[in-house]
All heavy atoms as TSV, in Angstrom:
chain	resi	resn	atom	element	x	y	z
A	1	MET	N	N	26.096	-62.487	-20.947
A	1	MET	CA	C	26.918	-62.830	-22.058
A	1	MET	C	C	27.772	-64.097	-21.767
A	1	MET	O	O	27.984	-65.059	-22.562
A	1	MET	CB	C	27.838	-61.682	-22.504
A	1	MET	CG	C	28.641	-61.888	-23.814
A	1	MET	SD	S	27.481	-62.127	-25.170
A	1	MET	CE	C	28.546	-62.139	-26.477
A	2	LYS	N	N	28.376	-64.176	-20.540
A	2	LYS	CA	C	29.120	-65.238	-20.100
A	2	LYS	C	C	28.262	-66.512	-20.101
A	2	LYS	O	O	28.971	-67.535	-20.397
A	2	LYS	CB	C	29.732	-65.013	-18.736
A	2	LYS	CG	C	30.950	-64.159	-18.732
A	2	LYS	CD	C	31.639	-64.244	-17.375
A	2	LYS	CE	C	32.896	-63.385	-17.370
A	2	LYS	NZ	N	33.620	-63.485	-16.091
A	3	ARG	N	N	27.104	-66.494	-19.652
A	3	ARG	CA	C	26.174	-67.577	-19.602
A	3	ARG	C	C	25.961	-68.184	-21.092
A	3	ARG	O	O	25.816	-69.427	-21.165
A	3	ARG	CB	C	24.896	-67.310	-18.917
A	3	ARG	CG	C	24.963	-67.114	-17.513
A	3	ARG	CD	C	23.682	-66.853	-16.940
A	3	ARG	NE	N	23.827	-66.534	-15.438
A	3	ARG	CZ	C	22.774	-66.234	-14.702
A	3	ARG	NH1	N	21.527	-66.155	-15.193
A	3	ARG	NH2	N	22.998	-66.031	-13.389
A	4	LYS	N	N	25.725	-67.378	-21.983
A	4	LYS	CA	C	25.464	-67.808	-23.370
A	4	LYS	C	C	26.716	-68.498	-23.855
A	4	LYS	O	O	26.597	-69.564	-24.550
A	4	LYS	CB	C	25.038	-66.600	-24.244
A	4	LYS	CG	C	23.764	-66.025	-24.000
A	4	LYS	CD	C	23.446	-64.967	-24.940
A	4	LYS	CE	C	21.993	-64.441	-24.602
A	4	LYS	NZ	N	21.696	-63.372	-25.524
A	5	ILE	N	N	27.808	-67.919	-23.636
A	5	ILE	CA	C	29.136	-68.579	-24.064
A	5	ILE	C	C	29.389	-69.936	-23.459
A	5	ILE	O	O	29.709	-70.969	-24.049
A	5	ILE	CB	C	30.390	-67.519	-23.928
A	5	ILE	CG1	C	30.165	-66.403	-24.828
A	5	ILE	CG2	C	31.661	-68.320	-24.221
A	5	ILE	CD1	C	31.204	-65.324	-24.590
A	6	MET	N	N	29.179	-69.933	-22.062
A	6	MET	CA	C	29.304	-71.170	-21.373
A	6	MET	C	C	28.291	-72.205	-21.821
A	6	MET	O	O	28.635	-73.507	-22.049
A	6	MET	CB	C	29.081	-70.904	-19.867
A	6	MET	CG	C	29.505	-72.165	-18.993
A	6	MET	SD	S	31.145	-72.613	-19.385
A	6	MET	CE	C	31.806	-72.688	-17.628
A	7	ALA	N	N	27.093	-71.822	-22.084
A	7	ALA	CA	C	26.061	-72.753	-22.561
A	7	ALA	C	C	26.413	-73.293	-23.990
A	7	ALA	O	O	26.273	-74.521	-24.214
A	7	ALA	CB	C	24.628	-72.139	-22.593
A	8	LEU	N	N	26.942	-72.491	-24.846
A	8	LEU	CA	C	27.419	-72.883	-26.097
A	8	LEU	C	C	28.586	-73.942	-26.068
A	8	LEU	O	O	28.569	-74.988	-26.664
A	8	LEU	CB	C	27.809	-71.664	-27.027
A	8	LEU	CG	C	28.208	-72.013	-28.390
A	8	LEU	CD1	C	27.137	-72.654	-29.249
A	8	LEU	CD2	C	28.689	-70.731	-29.104
A	9	ALA	N	N	29.523	-73.633	-25.168
A	9	ALA	CA	C	30.739	-74.501	-25.067
A	9	ALA	C	C	30.192	-75.911	-24.413
A	9	ALA	O	O	30.674	-76.897	-24.873
A	9	ALA	CB	C	31.646	-73.816	-24.088
A	10	MET	N	N	29.318	-75.775	-23.470
A	10	MET	CA	C	28.772	-77.138	-22.906
A	10	MET	C	C	28.018	-77.862	-23.967
A	10	MET	O	O	28.280	-79.202	-23.998
A	10	MET	CB	C	27.878	-76.796	-21.685
A	10	MET	CG	C	28.617	-76.089	-20.555
A	10	MET	SD	S	29.264	-77.185	-19.313
A	10	MET	CE	C	27.733	-78.025	-18.720
A	11	ALA	N	N	27.445	-77.182	-24.798
A	11	ALA	CA	C	26.595	-77.992	-25.761
A	11	ALA	C	C	27.549	-78.636	-26.859
A	11	ALA	O	O	27.365	-79.749	-27.326
A	11	ALA	CB	C	25.635	-76.953	-26.623
A	12	MET	N	N	28.674	-77.911	-27.125
A	12	MET	CA	C	29.658	-78.439	-28.097
A	12	MET	C	C	30.371	-79.620	-27.542
A	12	MET	O	O	30.554	-80.650	-28.196
A	12	MET	CB	C	30.557	-77.312	-28.527
A	12	MET	CG	C	29.995	-76.140	-29.240
A	12	MET	SD	S	29.380	-76.646	-30.863
A	12	MET	CE	C	30.937	-76.773	-31.794
A	13	VAL	N	N	30.651	-79.572	-26.207
A	13	VAL	CA	C	31.408	-80.636	-25.554
A	13	VAL	C	C	30.492	-81.948	-25.554
A	13	VAL	O	O	30.994	-83.061	-25.846
A	13	VAL	CB	C	31.829	-80.237	-24.198
A	13	VAL	CG1	C	32.305	-81.382	-23.360
A	13	VAL	CG2	C	32.855	-79.157	-24.294
A	14	PHE	N	N	29.222	-81.715	-25.203
A	14	PHE	CA	C	28.331	-82.992	-24.987
A	14	PHE	C	C	27.752	-83.377	-26.303
A	14	PHE	O	O	27.469	-84.558	-26.477
A	14	PHE	CB	C	27.299	-82.619	-23.872
A	14	PHE	CG	C	27.773	-82.448	-22.630
A	14	PHE	CD1	C	27.714	-81.306	-22.007
A	14	PHE	CD2	C	28.350	-83.585	-21.974
A	14	PHE	CE1	C	28.088	-81.194	-20.659
A	14	PHE	CE2	C	28.871	-83.461	-20.775
A	14	PHE	CZ	C	28.815	-82.242	-20.017
A	15	ALA	N	N	27.641	-82.547	-27.353
A	15	ALA	CA	C	27.060	-82.890	-28.535
A	15	ALA	C	C	28.023	-83.688	-29.549
A	15	ALA	O	O	27.625	-84.438	-30.414
A	15	ALA	CB	C	26.411	-81.749	-29.271
A	16	ALA	N	N	29.407	-83.380	-29.490
A	16	ALA	CA	C	30.399	-84.040	-30.245
A	16	ALA	C	C	30.390	-85.417	-30.208
A	16	ALA	O	O	30.403	-86.111	-31.254
A	16	ALA	CB	C	31.666	-83.341	-29.963
A	17	PRO	N	N	30.379	-86.052	-28.948
A	17	PRO	CA	C	30.399	-87.526	-28.967
A	17	PRO	C	C	29.244	-88.197	-29.480
A	17	PRO	O	O	29.298	-89.265	-30.029
A	17	PRO	CB	C	30.421	-87.767	-27.335
A	17	PRO	CG	C	31.108	-86.668	-26.804
A	17	PRO	CD	C	30.561	-85.489	-27.543
A	18	MET	N	N	27.978	-87.524	-29.472
A	18	MET	CA	C	26.827	-88.113	-29.988
A	18	MET	C	C	26.915	-88.348	-31.575
A	18	MET	O	O	26.492	-89.298	-32.061
A	18	MET	CB	C	25.614	-87.218	-29.721
A	18	MET	CG	C	25.315	-87.152	-28.258
A	18	MET	SD	S	24.911	-88.810	-27.573
A	18	MET	CE	C	24.844	-88.457	-25.866
A	19	GLY	N	N	27.552	-87.413	-32.172
A	19	GLY	CA	C	27.801	-87.463	-33.727
A	19	GLY	C	C	28.805	-88.664	-34.035
A	19	GLY	O	O	28.637	-89.334	-35.051
A	20	ALA	N	N	29.750	-88.838	-33.146
A	20	ALA	CA	C	30.731	-90.025	-33.434
A	20	ALA	C	C	30.012	-91.346	-33.119
A	20	ALA	O	O	30.452	-92.255	-33.811
A	20	ALA	CB	C	31.871	-89.840	-32.530
A	21	LEU	N	N	28.963	-91.354	-32.303
A	21	LEU	CA	C	28.343	-92.624	-32.078
A	21	LEU	C	C	27.327	-92.984	-33.127
A	21	LEU	O	O	27.042	-94.138	-33.304
A	21	LEU	CB	C	27.588	-92.647	-30.680
A	21	LEU	CG	C	28.545	-92.541	-29.491
A	21	LEU	CD1	C	27.687	-92.356	-28.224
A	21	LEU	CD2	C	29.430	-93.623	-29.325
A	22	ALA	N	N	26.946	-91.938	-33.882
A	22	ALA	CA	C	25.895	-92.184	-34.904
A	22	ALA	C	C	26.432	-92.551	-36.385
A	22	ALA	O	O	25.793	-92.165	-37.308
A	22	ALA	CB	C	24.941	-91.055	-34.888
A	23	LYS	N	N	27.559	-93.213	-36.405
A	23	LYS	CA	C	28.130	-93.448	-37.613
A	23	LYS	C	C	27.313	-94.652	-38.347
A	23	LYS	O	O	26.671	-95.381	-37.729
A	23	LYS	CB	C	29.564	-93.967	-37.419
A	23	LYS	CG	C	30.416	-92.806	-36.983
A	23	LYS	CD	C	31.914	-93.161	-37.187
A	23	LYS	CE	C	32.638	-91.970	-36.740
A	23	LYS	NZ	N	33.924	-91.828	-37.217
A	24	SER	N	N	27.502	-94.519	-39.564
A	24	SER	CA	C	26.666	-95.536	-40.407
A	24	SER	C	C	27.621	-96.747	-40.794
A	24	SER	O	O	28.753	-96.686	-40.864
A	24	SER	CB	C	26.220	-94.891	-41.785
A	24	SER	OG	O	27.188	-94.438	-42.459
A	25	CYS	N	N	26.867	-97.863	-41.032
A	25	CYS	CA	C	27.631	-99.072	-41.389
A	25	CYS	C	C	27.113	-99.384	-42.878
A	25	CYS	O	O	26.112	-99.105	-43.239
A	25	CYS	CB	C	27.162	-100.203	-40.633
A	25	CYS	SG	S	27.541	-99.984	-38.831
A	26	LYS	N	N	28.002	-99.917	-43.648
A	26	LYS	CA	C	27.840	-100.165	-45.085
A	26	LYS	C	C	27.898	-101.646	-45.231
A	26	LYS	O	O	28.702	-102.322	-44.618
A	26	LYS	CB	C	28.782	-99.477	-45.930
A	26	LYS	CG	C	28.701	-97.830	-45.897
A	26	LYS	CD	C	29.590	-97.230	-46.821
A	26	LYS	CE	C	29.324	-95.828	-46.645
A	26	LYS	NZ	N	30.129	-94.965	-47.568
A	27	GLY	N	N	27.114	-102.097	-46.193
A	27	GLY	CA	C	27.094	-103.569	-46.504
A	27	GLY	C	C	26.134	-103.877	-47.726
A	27	GLY	O	O	25.502	-102.890	-48.277
A	28	THR	N	N	26.030	-105.184	-47.952
A	28	THR	CA	C	25.024	-105.624	-48.953
A	28	THR	C	C	24.121	-106.643	-48.444
A	28	THR	O	O	24.438	-107.300	-47.398
A	28	THR	CB	C	25.913	-106.286	-50.129
A	28	THR	OG1	O	26.667	-107.300	-49.636
A	28	THR	CG2	C	26.735	-105.229	-50.834
A	29	ILE	N	N	22.896	-106.666	-48.963
A	29	ILE	CA	C	21.965	-107.654	-48.533
A	29	ILE	C	C	22.281	-109.054	-49.208
A	29	ILE	O	O	22.396	-109.084	-50.393
A	29	ILE	CB	C	20.573	-107.252	-49.016
A	29	ILE	CG1	C	20.167	-105.902	-48.370
A	29	ILE	CG2	C	19.476	-108.358	-48.654
A	29	ILE	CD1	C	18.797	-105.225	-48.900
A	30	LYS	N	N	22.290	-110.004	-48.345
A	30	LYS	CA	C	22.716	-111.394	-48.785
A	30	LYS	C	C	21.466	-112.290	-48.973
A	30	LYS	O	O	21.315	-112.949	-49.963
A	30	LYS	CB	C	23.617	-112.126	-47.750
A	30	LYS	CG	C	24.965	-111.549	-47.678
A	30	LYS	CD	C	25.749	-111.695	-49.006
A	30	LYS	CE	C	27.060	-111.109	-49.003
A	30	LYS	NZ	N	27.760	-111.167	-50.247
A	31	GLU	N	N	20.446	-112.169	-48.083
A	31	GLU	CA	C	19.195	-112.902	-48.199
A	31	GLU	C	C	18.081	-112.051	-47.662
A	31	GLU	O	O	18.210	-111.142	-46.874
A	31	GLU	CB	C	19.245	-114.162	-47.095
A	31	GLU	CG	C	20.136	-115.189	-47.424
A	31	GLU	CD	C	19.996	-116.232	-46.412
A	31	GLU	OE1	O	19.042	-116.598	-45.918
A	31	GLU	OE2	O	21.031	-116.937	-46.150
A	32	PHE	N	N	16.895	-112.244	-48.324
A	32	PHE	CA	C	15.670	-111.581	-47.924
A	32	PHE	C	C	14.547	-112.589	-48.017
A	32	PHE	O	O	14.172	-113.119	-48.940
A	32	PHE	CB	C	15.474	-110.374	-48.859
A	32	PHE	CG	C	14.336	-109.606	-48.327
A	32	PHE	CD1	C	14.527	-108.631	-47.333
A	32	PHE	CD2	C	13.107	-109.663	-48.908
A	32	PHE	CE1	C	13.431	-107.835	-46.829
A	32	PHE	CE2	C	12.078	-108.726	-48.561
A	32	PHE	CZ	C	12.280	-107.913	-47.437
A	33	ASP	N	N	14.045	-112.971	-46.783
A	33	ASP	CA	C	13.002	-113.963	-46.705
A	33	ASP	C	C	11.805	-113.361	-45.889
A	33	ASP	O	O	11.936	-113.377	-44.631
A	33	ASP	CB	C	13.518	-115.248	-46.064
A	33	ASP	CG	C	12.451	-116.421	-45.927
A	33	ASP	OD1	O	11.697	-116.349	-46.790
A	33	ASP	OD2	O	12.536	-117.153	-45.060
A	34	GLY	N	N	10.773	-112.945	-46.570
A	34	GLY	CA	C	9.629	-112.369	-45.764
A	34	GLY	C	C	10.059	-111.114	-45.092
A	34	GLY	O	O	10.347	-110.086	-45.739
A	35	SER	N	N	10.023	-111.244	-43.833
A	35	SER	CA	C	10.370	-110.011	-42.957
A	35	SER	C	C	11.816	-110.122	-42.232
A	35	SER	O	O	12.187	-109.302	-41.513
A	35	SER	CB	C	9.329	-109.779	-41.813
A	35	SER	OG	O	9.341	-110.904	-41.020
A	36	THR	N	N	12.452	-111.031	-42.793
A	36	THR	CA	C	13.957	-111.203	-42.342
A	36	THR	C	C	14.971	-110.909	-43.318
A	36	THR	O	O	14.854	-111.458	-44.456
A	36	THR	CB	C	14.099	-112.734	-41.876
A	36	THR	OG1	O	13.130	-113.020	-40.876
A	36	THR	CG2	C	15.531	-112.933	-41.276
A	37	MET	N	N	15.957	-110.099	-43.048
A	37	MET	CA	C	16.896	-109.628	-43.953
A	37	MET	C	C	18.295	-109.957	-43.320
A	37	MET	O	O	18.585	-109.630	-42.174
A	37	MET	CB	C	16.845	-108.155	-44.263
A	37	MET	CG	C	17.733	-107.711	-45.229
A	37	MET	SD	S	17.710	-105.768	-45.493
A	37	MET	CE	C	15.969	-105.589	-45.781
A	38	VAL	N	N	19.133	-110.580	-44.093
A	38	VAL	CA	C	20.565	-110.841	-43.683
A	38	VAL	C	C	21.429	-109.789	-44.488
A	38	VAL	O	O	21.472	-109.846	-45.709
A	38	VAL	CB	C	21.015	-112.308	-44.004
A	38	VAL	CG1	C	22.421	-112.541	-43.683
A	38	VAL	CG2	C	20.054	-113.219	-43.217
A	39	ILE	N	N	22.226	-109.106	-43.812
A	39	ILE	CA	C	23.228	-108.107	-44.357
A	39	ILE	C	C	24.583	-108.473	-44.093
A	39	ILE	O	O	24.889	-108.659	-42.917
A	39	ILE	CB	C	22.770	-106.625	-43.850
A	39	ILE	CG1	C	21.388	-106.372	-44.227
A	39	ILE	CG2	C	23.835	-105.584	-44.471
A	39	ILE	CD1	C	20.873	-105.056	-43.680
A	40	ALA	N	N	25.482	-108.442	-45.102
A	40	ALA	CA	C	26.847	-108.637	-44.859
A	40	ALA	C	C	27.559	-107.223	-44.761
A	40	ALA	O	O	27.470	-106.451	-45.663
A	40	ALA	CB	C	27.528	-109.399	-46.044
A	41	ILE	N	N	28.252	-106.917	-43.658
A	41	ILE	CA	C	28.698	-105.634	-43.264
A	41	ILE	C	C	30.072	-105.600	-43.802
A	41	ILE	O	O	30.956	-106.493	-43.647
A	41	ILE	CB	C	28.637	-105.407	-41.746
A	41	ILE	CG1	C	27.332	-105.491	-41.278
A	41	ILE	CG2	C	29.220	-104.063	-41.489
A	41	ILE	CD1	C	26.284	-104.467	-41.704
A	42	LYS	N	N	30.439	-104.415	-44.419
A	42	LYS	CA	C	31.828	-104.165	-44.876
A	42	LYS	C	C	32.490	-103.268	-43.851
A	42	LYS	O	O	32.056	-102.348	-43.413
A	42	LYS	CB	C	31.778	-103.381	-46.198
A	42	LYS	CG	C	31.150	-104.095	-47.325
A	42	LYS	CD	C	31.042	-103.107	-48.524
A	42	LYS	CE	C	30.359	-103.815	-49.697
A	42	LYS	NZ	N	30.216	-102.903	-50.765
A	43	GLY	N	N	33.552	-103.879	-43.342
A	43	GLY	CA	C	34.495	-103.086	-42.344
A	43	GLY	C	C	33.797	-103.298	-40.962
A	43	GLY	O	O	33.037	-104.182	-40.637
A	44	LYS	N	N	34.228	-102.295	-40.103
A	44	LYS	CA	C	33.733	-102.425	-38.665
A	44	LYS	C	C	32.464	-101.727	-38.449
A	44	LYS	O	O	32.095	-100.747	-39.172
A	44	LYS	CB	C	34.785	-101.734	-37.732
A	44	LYS	CG	C	35.952	-102.309	-37.580
A	44	LYS	CD	C	37.014	-101.587	-36.645
A	44	LYS	CE	C	38.282	-102.309	-36.462
A	44	LYS	NZ	N	39.100	-101.688	-35.500
A	45	CYS	N	N	31.582	-102.212	-37.555
A	45	CYS	CA	C	30.276	-101.651	-37.343
A	45	CYS	C	C	30.012	-101.859	-35.871
A	45	CYS	O	O	30.227	-102.941	-35.357
A	45	CYS	CB	C	29.208	-102.386	-38.060
A	45	CYS	SG	S	27.582	-101.621	-38.059
A	46	LYS	N	N	29.457	-100.697	-35.068
A	46	LYS	CA	C	29.283	-100.851	-33.723
A	46	LYS	C	C	27.850	-101.448	-33.386
A	46	LYS	O	O	27.590	-101.572	-32.225
A	46	LYS	CB	C	29.375	-99.463	-33.166
A	46	LYS	CG	C	30.778	-98.926	-33.090
A	46	LYS	CD	C	30.925	-97.593	-32.376
A	46	LYS	CE	C	32.293	-97.074	-32.495
A	46	LYS	NZ	N	32.525	-95.899	-31.677
A	47	ALA	N	N	27.056	-101.807	-34.352
A	47	ALA	CA	C	25.735	-102.388	-34.090
A	47	ALA	C	C	25.989	-103.707	-33.649
A	47	ALA	O	O	26.824	-104.532	-33.987
A	47	ALA	CB	C	24.957	-102.222	-35.376
A	48	LYS	N	N	25.066	-104.178	-32.720
A	48	LYS	CA	C	25.070	-105.542	-32.096
A	48	LYS	C	C	23.866	-106.267	-32.594
A	48	LYS	O	O	22.822	-105.690	-32.969
A	48	LYS	CB	C	25.216	-105.465	-30.614
A	48	LYS	CG	C	26.527	-104.833	-30.263
A	48	LYS	CD	C	26.658	-104.894	-28.739
A	48	LYS	CE	C	28.058	-104.643	-28.266
A	48	LYS	NZ	N	28.490	-103.210	-28.266
A	49	ALA	N	N	23.785	-107.564	-32.390
A	49	ALA	CA	C	22.666	-108.456	-32.781
A	49	ALA	C	C	21.479	-108.045	-31.822
A	49	ALA	O	O	21.654	-107.796	-30.567
A	49	ALA	CB	C	22.993	-109.878	-32.571
A	50	GLY	N	N	20.312	-107.875	-32.393
A	50	GLY	CA	C	19.132	-107.526	-31.652
A	50	GLY	C	C	18.827	-106.042	-31.568
A	50	GLY	O	O	17.757	-105.688	-31.075
A	51	GLN	N	N	19.669	-105.224	-32.041
A	51	GLN	CA	C	19.470	-103.708	-32.018
A	51	GLN	C	C	18.606	-103.401	-33.147
A	51	GLN	O	O	18.521	-103.969	-34.214
A	51	GLN	CB	C	20.849	-103.002	-32.226
A	51	GLN	CG	C	21.562	-102.766	-30.928
A	51	GLN	CD	C	22.742	-101.854	-31.298
A	51	GLN	OE1	O	23.404	-101.889	-32.208
A	51	GLN	NE2	N	22.988	-100.936	-30.305
A	52	GLU	N	N	17.725	-102.358	-32.888
A	52	GLU	CA	C	16.868	-101.753	-33.907
A	52	GLU	C	C	17.785	-100.883	-34.840
A	52	GLU	O	O	18.509	-100.108	-34.343
A	52	GLU	CB	C	15.832	-101.012	-33.376
A	52	GLU	CG	C	14.401	-101.751	-33.295
A	52	GLU	CD	C	13.262	-100.915	-32.853
A	52	GLU	OE1	O	13.084	-99.876	-33.527
A	52	GLU	OE2	O	12.736	-101.305	-31.833
A	53	VAL	N	N	17.556	-101.076	-36.125
A	53	VAL	CA	C	18.323	-100.226	-37.119
A	53	VAL	C	C	17.301	-99.656	-38.198
A	53	VAL	O	O	16.339	-100.141	-38.364
A	53	VAL	CB	C	19.449	-100.939	-37.767
A	53	VAL	CG1	C	20.590	-101.421	-36.757
A	53	VAL	CG2	C	18.996	-102.150	-38.523
A	54	LYS	N	N	17.734	-98.579	-38.773
A	54	LYS	CA	C	17.147	-97.994	-39.898
A	54	LYS	C	C	17.875	-98.338	-41.177
A	54	LYS	O	O	19.108	-97.956	-41.182
A	54	LYS	CB	C	16.793	-96.482	-39.649
A	54	LYS	CG	C	16.112	-95.826	-40.777
A	54	LYS	CD	C	15.891	-94.296	-40.487
A	54	LYS	CE	C	15.058	-93.683	-41.513
A	54	LYS	NZ	N	14.857	-92.251	-41.203
A	55	VAL	N	N	17.323	-98.884	-42.223
A	55	VAL	CA	C	17.979	-99.170	-43.395
A	55	VAL	C	C	17.639	-98.106	-44.488
A	55	VAL	O	O	16.464	-97.910	-44.748
A	55	VAL	CB	C	17.721	-100.638	-43.909
A	55	VAL	CG1	C	18.385	-100.948	-45.291
A	55	VAL	CG2	C	18.054	-101.596	-42.792
A	56	LYS	N	N	18.664	-97.628	-45.191
A	56	LYS	CA	C	18.431	-96.569	-46.272
A	56	LYS	C	C	19.045	-97.154	-47.494
A	56	LYS	O	O	20.189	-97.527	-47.566
A	56	LYS	CB	C	19.145	-95.232	-45.787
A	56	LYS	CG	C	18.574	-94.074	-46.499
A	56	LYS	CD	C	19.338	-92.833	-46.005
A	56	LYS	CE	C	18.435	-91.694	-45.993
A	56	LYS	NZ	N	19.192	-90.438	-45.559
A	57	ILE	N	N	18.176	-97.250	-48.539
A	57	ILE	CA	C	18.564	-97.983	-49.761
A	57	ILE	C	C	19.207	-96.773	-50.708
A	57	ILE	O	O	18.602	-95.728	-50.777
A	57	ILE	CB	C	17.449	-98.578	-50.478
A	57	ILE	CG1	C	16.820	-99.486	-49.586
A	57	ILE	CG2	C	18.031	-99.152	-51.851
A	57	ILE	CD1	C	17.714	-100.655	-49.167
A	58	LYS	N	N	20.402	-96.963	-51.271
A	58	LYS	CA	C	21.101	-96.110	-52.172
A	58	LYS	C	C	20.573	-96.340	-53.523
A	58	LYS	O	O	20.593	-97.564	-54.014
A	58	LYS	CB	C	22.560	-96.259	-52.157
A	58	LYS	CG	C	23.243	-95.124	-51.496
A	58	LYS	CD	C	24.776	-95.381	-51.646
A	58	LYS	CE	C	25.548	-94.213	-51.217
A	58	LYS	NZ	N	26.981	-94.404	-51.488
A	59	LYS	N	N	20.162	-95.250	-54.309
A	59	LYS	CA	C	19.634	-95.479	-55.594
A	59	LYS	C	C	20.838	-95.352	-56.518
A	59	LYS	O	O	21.658	-94.518	-56.388
A	59	LYS	CB	C	18.623	-94.396	-55.922
A	59	LYS	CG	C	17.332	-94.533	-55.212
A	59	LYS	CD	C	16.324	-93.377	-55.646
A	59	LYS	CE	C	15.079	-93.470	-54.797
A	59	LYS	NZ	N	14.198	-92.443	-55.126
A	60	LYS	N	N	20.864	-96.195	-57.521
A	60	LYS	CA	C	21.877	-96.190	-58.458
A	60	LYS	C	C	21.451	-95.271	-59.662
A	60	LYS	O	O	20.380	-95.341	-60.090
A	60	LYS	CB	C	22.138	-97.531	-59.088
A	60	LYS	CG	C	22.874	-98.531	-58.071
A	60	LYS	CD	C	23.240	-99.777	-58.713
A	60	LYS	CE	C	23.869	-100.652	-57.591
A	60	LYS	NZ	N	24.318	-101.934	-58.265
A	61	VAL	N	N	22.187	-94.360	-60.061
A	61	VAL	CA	C	22.030	-93.372	-60.941
A	61	VAL	C	C	22.856	-93.677	-62.264
A	61	VAL	O	O	24.036	-93.743	-62.135
A	61	VAL	CB	C	22.350	-91.901	-60.509
A	61	VAL	CG1	C	22.043	-90.898	-61.558
A	61	VAL	CG2	C	21.608	-91.587	-59.208
A	62	ALA	N	N	22.197	-93.697	-63.397
A	62	ALA	CA	C	22.887	-93.940	-64.657
A	62	ALA	C	C	23.330	-92.573	-65.199
A	62	ALA	O	O	22.671	-91.585	-65.148
A	62	ALA	CB	C	21.885	-94.470	-65.668
A	63	VAL	N	N	24.601	-92.603	-65.644
A	63	VAL	CA	C	25.217	-91.414	-66.222
A	63	VAL	C	C	25.336	-91.600	-67.669
A	63	VAL	O	O	25.946	-92.587	-68.180
A	63	VAL	CB	C	26.552	-91.151	-65.635
A	63	VAL	CG1	C	27.210	-89.891	-66.262
A	63	VAL	CG2	C	26.504	-90.939	-64.062
A	64	GLU	N	N	24.714	-90.778	-68.471
A	64	GLU	CA	C	24.836	-90.828	-69.991
A	64	GLU	C	C	25.853	-89.831	-70.463
A	64	GLU	O	O	26.062	-88.785	-69.921
A	64	GLU	CB	C	23.463	-90.502	-70.487
A	64	GLU	CG	C	22.399	-91.414	-70.176
A	64	GLU	CD	C	21.080	-91.251	-70.955
A	64	GLU	OE1	O	21.138	-90.517	-71.973
A	64	GLU	OE2	O	19.955	-91.693	-70.455
A	65	GLY	N	N	26.507	-90.292	-71.509
A	65	GLY	CA	C	27.499	-89.555	-72.033
A	65	GLY	C	C	27.434	-89.571	-73.617
A	65	GLY	O	O	26.762	-90.377	-74.177
A	66	CYS	N	N	28.244	-88.715	-74.252
A	66	CYS	CA	C	28.302	-88.687	-75.697
A	66	CYS	C	C	29.410	-89.497	-76.112
A	66	CYS	O	O	30.390	-89.684	-75.675
A	66	CYS	CB	C	28.480	-87.258	-76.164
A	66	CYS	SG	S	27.170	-86.187	-75.750
């Protein structure tokens, strides 16, 4: 039982910083030319030039009302 509790505690200690490093950056696309995209970042972002990133597009949803 002690081993399971210790393993869980160790997992929590080492997994917590990984979530903090995986924060997302927000911005808007300024230019798109073929396979090159220029994005203006809003606020701070830990990504550096030359890093591989995954871009997720947010869909705009229309809200209808009476």
